[in-house]
C-alpha positions in Angstrom: 101.9 60.5 72.7 103.1 61.3 75.7 106.8 61.5 76.6 108.4 60.3 79.6 108.9 62.6 82.8 112.4 63.1 84.2 112.6 63.0 88.0 113.7 66.2 89.7 116.6 65.9 90.7 117.9 66.6 94.7 120.1 69.8 94.9 122.9 70.2 97.7 122.0 73.9 98.1 119.6 76.3 96.8 121.8 78.1 94.7 122.6 74.7 92.5 119.0 74.3 92.6 118.4 77.9 90.9 120.9 77.4 88.2 119.2 73.8 87.1 115.8 75.5 86.6 117.4 78.9 85.2 118.3 76.3 82.4 115.6 74.1 83.2 111.8 73.7 81.7 109.9 72.5 84.5 107.6 70.8 81.8 110.4 68.1 81.4 109.4 67.0 85.4 106.1 67.6 85.3 102.6 67.6 84.1 101.0 70.5 84.5 97.7 69.6 82.5 97.1 67.8 85.6 98.1 70.2 88.3 95.3 71.2 90.1 94.8 75.3 91.8 95.1 76.2 95.0 94.1 78.6 97.3 96.1 80.1 100.4 93.5 81.8 102.0 95.3 82.6 105.5 98.0 84.9 103.4 97.6 88.7 103.9 98.0 90.4 100.5 101.0 92.5 100.5 100.8 96.7 101.6 102.7 99.1 101.1 103.2 102.2 102.9 102.4 105.2 101.4 102.4 109.4 102.8 99.7 110.9 101.6 98.9 114.4 102.8 95.2 115.6 103.7 94.1 119.0 105.0 94.1 118.7 108.6 90.1 119.4 108.4 89.5 116.3 106.3 91.7 114.0 108.6 89.6 115.3 111.6 86.8 114.3 109.7 87.8 110.9 108.5 88.7 110.1 111.5 84.9 111.2 113.1 83.5 108.5 110.7 85.6 106.2 111.0 85.6 106.8 115.1 81.9 106.5 114.8 82.0 103.3 113.0 84.6 102.1 115.5 87.2 101.3 113.1 90.7 102.6 112.4 90.7 105.7 110.4 93.3 104.0 107.6 91.4 101.2 107.2 88.3 102.9 106.6 90.4 105.0 103.9 91.4 102.2 102.4 87.7 100.7 102.1 86.4 104.4 100.4 88.7 104.5 97.9 88.1 100.4 97.2 84.5 101.0 96.4 85.2 104.5 94.4 87.5 102.5 91.8 84.5 99.2 91.9 82.6 102.6 90.9 84.3 103.9 88.0 
């Protein structure tokens, strides 16, 4: 038998809401078995900037390859890294 769900309370501030959810389980308020999976197709994955030291001749070769494909060289590096990861 399912127990009745409690209504989600109203909160005056975000900190009040945060404090409430730190001390309460959402299953008291929601039936997660009825939840539907959603996707957000317009969200961009988060990226992290790194510093990578490459020999000048290697960087020049990558830039030339990117130029011949009409893509930014950093994008080409990301594609090549992803392909290499998938192949291993």
